[in-house]
N, C-alpha and C positions, 0 to 999 in steps of 0.2 A: 504355783511358785516354789520354784527347787530354792532352799538356804540352806547352808554350811554352819557345821555348830556354831561359827563364829561373827555367820552377821545374822543371824534369826535371832536371837535377842533387842539389836537394835532398829531390827524392823519392826520388834513387837512393841520401841519405842520404850525400851527398856533400858539404864545402861550397864552393860556388859559388866563384870569385875577380869581385873586382870591384875594378878600380884606375883611378883617376883623380885621385890627388894634384894633378898636372899637368893643366893643361890644354892640352900638342900628346900627353900617353899616355894610348894607346892603355885603350877600356874593353876589359876581358872577362867572360864568361864559362865557364868549365869548370874542368877540374883541370888543372892544369901538373904533370902524374905521367908517369912511363912507360905507355904506349897511351895515354895522356889525350887528350883532344878539346877543342882552347878555340875561340870563339867571339869574335871581336870586331869593334870599331869605330874607327875616326878615322877622319879629314876626308877628305869629299868630292874626288875627285882624287890621292889621294898612291899613294904603292908602298909596299908592304911586304915589309922581308926578314928573313927567319928563318935564321941562321945563316951572313949575307952574300948567300942565294941568295933571290932574289925570289918572292915566294909568286903560282904561276899565273892565279889569276886573285880581285881583288877588285873588286865589287860599286860598283858608281858610286857609290854614297852610302857610301863606307867600308869596309862590312862585307867580311873577312875569317875566314877558318877554321885553320885551325893543328893538325898534327897530331903526336905524339909517338911513335916504333916502340917496340917491347915496353925492347930496350938502351939509351935516350937515356940518355946521362949526366946531360947541361947545363955548367953556366947554359945556358937558351935566351941567346942573343941576338937579339934582336927591334929593329928599324931602320924608319923612316916618313921616309920621301922627301918630303917637301908639294909643292904642287901652286908654291910661290916659291921651291921649291930647295933649301929650309931642309931637316936631317937633325936628328931627334931617333932617341938609343939607348936600350935600356934591357936591365936582365939579371934573368929569374928563375931560380931554381929547382928541378930537377925532382924530385921525388919519387921514393921508389926502391919500386917494390913485388915483394914473392915471388913464383917463379911456381912451379908443379908441376912436376918434372922423374921420370920414371920410367926403370927402369935395365928391360932384358929381353934375358935373355943368351940360348944356346941355340937362335936363328932359322935357319930353311933358309935360306942366301942370296936365295932367289927372293921371302922378305917380305920383305929388307931393298932387293935391290937391281929396279932394273926387268927384264923379259930389253927385250935390244938391240933390237926388232925396237916395241918398241913408245916406244922415247926420240925416236924422231922426230913420232909422235904427239904425245906430250907436250909437246915442245919450241911445236908448232904452237898448242896449248891456246894454251898459255902467251901466243905472240903474240900472238894473238886477246882474251886479257884484256888485256894491253895496251892495246892498239889501243885497246879497250872503254873503257878510263879514262883516254883521252887527251881525251876533248868533253870540252869547259867555257861552260857555263851560271851567267850572272851572274843570271836569275831566282828572283826570291825562293823558292827551293821549302821553304827553312826556317824559311818564318813559325811552320809549328804546332809543330814540335820532332817526338821521334821518339812511335811506339810500339811496342809488340812484334809484329814478322810475324804470331807465333805463341803464342797461351800452353799449356806446358803443362811437365813435368820438365825441369832443366837435365841435361844426361848429359853435357856438356863444354864448357869454360871457355877462353876467353883466355890464350896465353902459355903453356900446359903444355905440353909438350916429351918425348917418349922417344928414353933411348938405347937404339939397336937392337943388339946383337952389338960395343958397343964406340964403336958411330959414328951421333956427334950429330943426329937429324933436327930440317927445321924443325921449327917451335915450332906450334904449335895456330893459328890467324887469328879460330877463331867463336866464337863460343856456339852447341852444341846445344841443340835443342829438343827432345828425343823423344818423338811422337807416331803415332797408328797413319799408314800410307799412308792417300794420300785425304782428308787433314784438310787445310783451308785455309790459304791463306799469305796476309797481305793485305798491302801496302806502306806500310812505316812511314814512311815520309814520300810528301809528292807527288814526283813525280821524270819525267823521261825516259827510257825503254826503252831502254839501250845496245849490249845486248846477250840472245842467247836460243837457247844451243846447246843440241840437244836431247843429247849425247851425247859429254860429257867424259871422257878416261882417269882422273880421280882426283876428279870432283866430279860429272859423271852431268851430267842435264840440268841445263843452268847458268841463272842470268839473273843482272843486270844494272842496278841503274839508279840514276843518277844525279839526283843532288840537288840540285845546282847548288852553284860555289863549287870546290869537287874532292870533292866528300863523294861517296862510289861505296859504296852498299849491294850485294854478292852473296848468290843462296841459290843454297845447293849442294844436289846429290842429288835433286832435285824428282822425282818421278813423271807430272808431268804442269805445261807450261808454258799462263799463258791471256793471257801477251799480245806482242806483235811487238816488235822493235827498232824507233824513232821513235814507241808509243804515248806520253800523256802521261797518267800515273798520276796519284791524289790518295789522302792518307790512309785508310788502310782500304779500298779497293777488291781484291778477288781478283784474283791475279795469276799463282799456284799451289797448287799440292798439293805435299802431304808425300811421298817416295819413299826407296827404297836405292840408286837409281841411283849407277852409279860405284865407288868403292873404297867402300862403306858396310857395314858391321859387321849393320844393322838399320835398320830407318825412322826418319828423325830430319829436324830439317830446323839447316842449316850455315849461321850467319846471319853477314858481317863485314861490315865496312867499313872503307874505305880513305879517308885524305886527304891525295891524292895520290898520292904513292909508300909516304907511312908507313900501315901499317896500325895499325890504331887499336884498343880494345876498344869494342867496342857494347854492348856494357851500361852503361857506364857514360852512354849517354844515355836509357835511359831508369829506367823506376822498378824497383825490385825485382819478380819473379818473382811472390812471395807477395801482389804488392797487387794486381799485375792477374790473379792466380788467381779472389782473394776478388770481386774486381769484375766478371768473368767472369760464376763465380757466381750474382754477385746480379743480374742482366741474364735470369738464364733465366729 
């Protein structure tokens, strides 16, 4: 199912925000919530700041994207510095969300903390991931919105967290789609491949696609990567196959989305999985 930016949140059962009471105020489509992603439009040539930090990438026509992390409390302070030097400031409340937290005790230490010999490998994996997200493109890759990269049962959701032997672990940043090894993975939106790593310690075969304006998709635990760094992909193109590489307990796709450094909820970009499954079944 192909969705435009204006339609994808309504289809997801979420209320899209549209604020244009004043001529100088940007218009928005998205959700001002924890884990939310908001697509904004302001005057061409303007600079946008979120909480006094300049947004890295703004399209020449004034398009920009805001991302709000899982624990963001707000209010979000958005400032627009127009081309004529004038500045307008706006404040938006951020909706709270509840995330599942699971406590597991009695685990062997090696199941909680990686062995020292692999820590350097993990650190190098993190470095490569950070560098792959520093690319910035202003092309209109987001024009057609997003589709699910794979259609199947959801086995894990954004924001959930485990506390192992009393130690909080990092929250889960993606949505997990459980399908057999070899199932196809397609590009959820147009973009440029910025990372294609065959074997990262945690995430196994890992692929990044930059969709422009700081929005980057990550695809983890793949069994096969069918694109290369620098490839331009279109929505629906085959990019890889589902697997269980890295530290995975079974075959699935872990799809994650960043806006700059902010890890946001990919499910807010697409219709409910039930709708996607009905569409897929109808086309068979």
